C-alpha positions in Angstrom: -1.6 9.9 -4.1 1.8 11.6 -3.5 0.4 13.5 -0.6 -0.4 10.2 1.1 3.0 8.7 0.4 4.9 11.6 1.8 2.6 12.2 4.8 4.9 9.9 6.8 8.1 11.2 8.3 10.1 8.1 7.2 9.0 8.7 3.6 10.0 12.4 3.8 13.4 11.4 5.1 13.7 8.9 2.2 12.8 11.6 -0.3 15.5 14.0 1.1 17.9 11.1 1.0 17.4 10.3 -2.6 17.6 14.0 -3.5 21.0 14.1 -1.8 22.2 10.9 -3.5 21.0 12.1 -6.9 23.3 15.1 -6.5 26.6 13.3 -6.0 26.2 9.7 -7.3 26.0 10.5 -11.0 29.1 12.7 -10.8 31.2 10.1 -9.0 29.7 7.4 -11.2 30.7 9.3 -14.4 34.3 9.6 -13.3 34.4 6.0 -12.3 33.2 4.9 -15.7 35.6 7.2 -17.6 38.5 6.1 -15.4 37.4 2.4 -16.1 37.0 1.9 -12.4 33.3 1.0 -12.4 34.0 -2.0 -10.2 35.6 0.3 -7.6 32.2 1.1 -6.2 31.6 -2.6 -5.6 35.0 -3.0 -4.1 34.7 -0.1 -1.6 31.1 -1.1 -0.7 32.4 -4.6 0.2 35.3 -3.0 2.2 32.7 -0.8 3.9 31.2 -3.9 5.4 34.4 -4.5 7.3 34.0 -1.0 8.8 30.4 -1.8 9.7 31.5 -5.0 11.3 34.2 -3.3 13.4 31.8 -0.6 14.4 29.2 -3.0 15.6 31.7 -5.3 17.4 33.4 -2.4 19.2 30.2 -0.6 20.0 31.0 2.6 18.1 29.3 4.3 15.3 29.4 2.1 12.2 29.2 5.3 10.0 32.4 6.8 11.4 34.2 3.5 11.5 33.3 2.8 7.9 34.6 6.2 6.8 37.9 5.4 8.5 38.2 2.0 6.9 37.3 3.2 3.4 39.8 6.0 3.7 42.6 3.5 4.3 41.3 1.2 1.6 41.2 4.1 -0.9 44.9 4.8 -0.3 45.7 1.0 -0.6 43.7 0.8 -3.8 45.7 3.6 -5.4 48.9 1.9 -4.4 47.8 -1.4 -5.9 46.6 0.5 -9.1 50.2 1.8 -9.6 51.7 -1.6 -8.9 49.3 -3.4 -11.4 48.9 -0.4 -13.7 47.5 -2.5 -16.6 45.6 -5.0 -14.5 43.3 -2.8 -12.4 40.9 -5.7 -11.8 43.5 -7.4 -9.7 43.5 -4.6 -7.1 39.7 -4.5 -7.0 39.5 -8.3 -6.6 42.1 -8.3 -3.7 40.4 -5.5 -1.8 36.9 -6.8 -2.4 37.8 -10.3 -1.1 39.7 -8.8 1.9 36.8 -6.6 2.9 34.3 -9.5 2.8 36.8 -11.8 4.6 37.4 -9.3 7.4 33.7 -8.6 7.9 32.8 -12.3 8.1 35.6 -13.0 10.6 34.7 -10.0 12.8 31.0 -10.9 12.7 31.7 -14.5 13.6 33.5 -13.4 16.7 30.7 -11.0 17.7 27.2 -11.5 19.1 24.2 -12.5 16.9 22.9 -8.9 17.1 25.9 -7.7 15.1 25.3 -10.3 12.4 21.7 -9.2 12.1 22.7 -5.6 11.9 25.3 -6.4 9.2 22.5 -8.0 7.1 20.7 -4.6 7.2 23.8 -3.0 5.7 24.0 -5.7 3.0 20.6 -4.9 1.6 19.9 -1.5 3.0 16.6 0.2 3.6 16.1 3.8 2.4 12.8 4.1 4.3 14.5 3.4 7.7 17.2 6.1 7.2 17.7 8.5 10.1 17.8 12.3 10.1 21.5 12.1 10.9 22.2 10.0 7.9 20.2 12.4 5.7 22.4 15.2 7.0 25.6 13.2 6.2 24.3 12.6 2.7 23.7 16.3 2.1 27.1 17.0 3.5 28.9 14.7 1.1 26.7 16.0 -1.7 27.8 19.6 -1.0 31.4 18.5 -0.8 31.3 16.6 -4.2 29.5 19.6 -5.9 32.1 22.0 -4.5 35.0 19.9 -5.6 33.5 19.4 -9.0 33.0 23.1 -9.5 36.6 23.9 -8.4 38.4 21.0 -10.0 36.3 19.9 -13.0 39.0 20.7 -15.6 41.9 19.1 -13.7 39.8 16.0 -13.1 38.8 16.0 -16.7 42.4 16.0 -17.8 43.4 13.4 -15.2 40.5 11.1 -16.2 41.3 11.0 -19.9 45.1 11.2 -19.9 47.2 10.9 -16.7 50.4 11.5 -18.7 49.2 14.9 -19.9 48.0 15.7 -16.4 51.5 14.9 -15.1 53.1 17.1 -17.8 50.8 19.9 -16.9 52.1 19.8 -13.3 49.0 18.3 -11.7 49.5 16.2 -8.6 48.2 13.1 -10.3 48.8 10.7 -7.4 47.3 13.0 -4.8 44.2 13.7 -6.9 43.6 10.0 -7.5 43.9 9.2 -3.8 41.6 12.2 -3.0 39.0 11.0 -5.5 39.1 7.4 -4.1 38.6 8.7 -0.6 35.7 11.0 -1.5 34.1 8.1 -3.5 34.7 5.7 -0.7 33.1 8.0 1.9 30.1 8.7 -0.4 29.6 5.0 -0.9 29.8 4.3 2.9 27.2 6.9 3.5 24.9 5.5 0.7 25.1 1.9 1.9 22.5 2.3 4.7 20.0 3.4 2.0 21.0 1.2 -0.9 22.8 -1.7 0.7 26.3 -2.8 -0.1 25.1 -5.3 -2.8 23.2 -2.6 -4.8 25.1 0.6 -4.2 27.1 0.3 -7.4 23.9 0.4 -9.4 23.0 3.8 -8.0 26.5 5.0 -8.5 27.0 3.8 -12.1 23.7 3.4 -13.9 22.4 7.0 -13.9 25.8 8.1 -15.3 25.7 5.3 -17.9 22.2 6.3 -19.1 23.3 10.0 -19.2 26.3 9.2 -21.4 23.8 7.9 -24.0 21.8 11.1 -23.9 24.2 13.9 -23.2 26.2 15.7 -25.9 28.8 17.3 -23.5 30.5 16.5 -20.3 28.4 19.0 -18.3 25.2 17.9 -20.0 25.9 14.3 -19.0 26.3 15.4 -15.3 23.0 17.3 -15.4 21.1 14.5 -17.1 22.6 11.9 -14.7 21.3 13.9 -11.8 17.8 14.1 -13.3 17.8 10.4 -14.1 19.0 9.6 -10.6 16.4 11.7 -9.0 13.5 10.4 -11.2 14.6 6.8 -10.8 15.0 6.9 -7.1 11.9 8.9 -6.3 9.7 6.7 -8.5 11.5 3.7 -6.9 10.5 4.6 -3.3 7.0 5.4 -4.4 6.5 2.2 -6.3 8.1 0.2 -3.4 5.7 1.8 -1.0 2.6 0.6 -2.9 4.0 -2.7 -4.1 5.5 -3.5 -0.7 8.8 -4.4 -2.2 12.4 -3.5 -1.0 13.1 0.1 -2.0 16.7 -0.5 -3.1 15.8 -3.4 -5.3 12.9 -1.5 -6.8 15.1 1.5 -7.6 17.7 -0.9 -9.2 15.1 -2.4 -11.5 13.8 1.0 -12.5 17.3 2.1 -13.4 17.8 -1.1 -15.4 14.5 -0.5 -17.2 15.4 3.1 -18.1 18.8 1.9 -19.3 17.3 -0.8 -21.6 14.6 1.6 -22.8 17.1 4.3 -23.8 19.3 1.8 -25.6 16.4 0.2 -27.5 15.0 3.6 -28.5 18.4 4.8 -29.8 18.9 1.5 -31.7 15.5 1.9 -33.4 16.2 5.6 -34.2 19.6 4.6 -35.7 17.9 2.0 -37.9 15.2 4.4 -39.0 17.9 6.9 -40.1 
């Protein structure tokens, strides 16, 4: 059965893509959750649409244009976070609305082809991902893993207590901006596979599930990677046979795993 599924080149590319995504999405998702910035993945995915719209309208690579736009948005997001320190949802709402507004305006001034292409980025299609996009995904995965290995402890301190991180001499603002930029680029590269509307699920849910199962910070990261891999691989296989959208199928599998883990833990807690 599996031999039949992965006998096609597009399914092999999809498999490599989900392997790459499962390496970095749970790590970034975990930090987003712990920093109480889960909505940032939604915000940057909507901002990414503006980059896609500009790229399609100008006839340049949407991928490179999107990375440029999310880099600028990441810096703006950090500035707004400092201005509205206790009201983080304001900055996310502002940028999310702005990203959608710009993408709609640019698309309305472009040809119908651009509008159709933008729809593809809204919903994504992991089975149509190109070899170049797979390479990009593995590149960002390698970068995230390297940065995690080098700066896990400083990021851990920054995540749980910015004041302590500042006292320890850590460049708090620079680290926050760098994290936002890396997250934004990772999201922009994931969008062609997952779609802007569902990318936050792939970023946040594996980490959320792992937090219920892991007993340590490193264990949560490893479990998150395993959950991400299992959920996405089973999602593309099920979508192939059920003829359903891959990103939507993956999302429902993650939600199913999340509900199952919580129900089992609730039952075990009552038994004890």
